C-alpha positions in Angstrom: 121.4 109.0 101.4 120.2 108.4 98.2 116.6 105.7 98.2 115.7 104.1 95.2 112.0 103.0 95.8 109.8 100.3 93.4 108.5 102.0 90.6 104.9 101.6 91.7 103.1 103.0 94.2 101.8 99.5 95.4 103.5 97.0 96.9 102.6 93.3 95.4 103.7 90.3 96.3 102.5 87.8 93.5 103.0 84.5 96.3 99.6 82.7 97.0 101.8 81.4 100.0 101.6 83.3 102.8 104.5 83.2 104.8 106.3 84.0 101.5 103.7 86.9 101.2 104.6 88.2 105.2 108.7 87.8 103.9 108.5 89.7 101.4 106.5 92.5 102.9 108.2 92.3 106.1 111.6 92.8 104.4 110.4 95.9 102.2 109.2 97.5 105.4 112.5 97.0 106.9 114.4 97.7 103.8 112.7 101.2 102.7 110.9 104.4 104.5 107.6 103.0 104.0 105.7 105.7 106.1 102.5 105.2 104.2 102.4 102.1 102.8 99.8 100.4 100.1 99.6 96.7 99.8 97.5 94.5 97.6 97.0 91.1 98.6 93.4 90.7 96.8 94.8 87.7 94.9 95.1 86.0 98.8 91.7 83.9 100.1 90.2 85.4 102.9 92.2 83.5 106.0 95.8 83.9 104.6 94.5 87.6 104.0 93.4 87.8 106.9 96.5 86.3 108.8 99.0 88.5 106.2 97.5 91.8 107.1 97.2 91.1 110.9 101.0 90.0 111.2 102.4 92.7 108.7 100.2 95.7 110.7 102.2 94.8 113.6 105.8 95.3 111.8 104.8 98.4 110.3 103.2 99.8 113.5 107.0 99.0 114.9 108.9 101.0 112.7 106.0 103.5 112.1 104.1 103.9 114.9 102.1 106.5 113.5 102.0 105.6 109.8 99.5 104.2 107.8 99.1 100.5 105.2 96.5 100.5 103.0 95.8 96.6 102.0 94.2 95.9 99.1 91.7 93.4 99.5 89.3 91.2 98.1 86.2 90.7 100.9 84.7 93.2 103.2 85.1 90.1 106.0 88.8 90.4 106.0 88.7 94.1 107.2 85.1 92.9 109.7 87.6 90.3 111.1 90.6 92.2 111.9 89.0 94.9 113.6 89.7 93.6 116.7 93.2 92.6 116.2 93.3 96.6 114.5 96.8 98.8 115.4 95.0 101.8 113.8 97.7 101.8 111.2 95.3 99.5 108.8 92.7 100.7 106.4 91.0 98.3 103.7 90.2 99.1 100.5 87.8 96.7 98.0 
């Protein structure tokens, strides 16, 4: 089977609405083989970034327990906030 992948290696949601961001990332995880994924959510505010990264990390972990997601974020606060929810598959990049 041939799988067409996006040209960019970094997935960007292009939305400031966290629900739309979660839906976009979740559908990407379902549609493509993405055991290792980098997602740019740096344009979202701190609370929305925490929510999106937590929900999507859980979704990704269910499909790829050995996989990793690199979250490009705007603040170290997001990493600190999510440390108790971490499934071991998330890394945060400033």
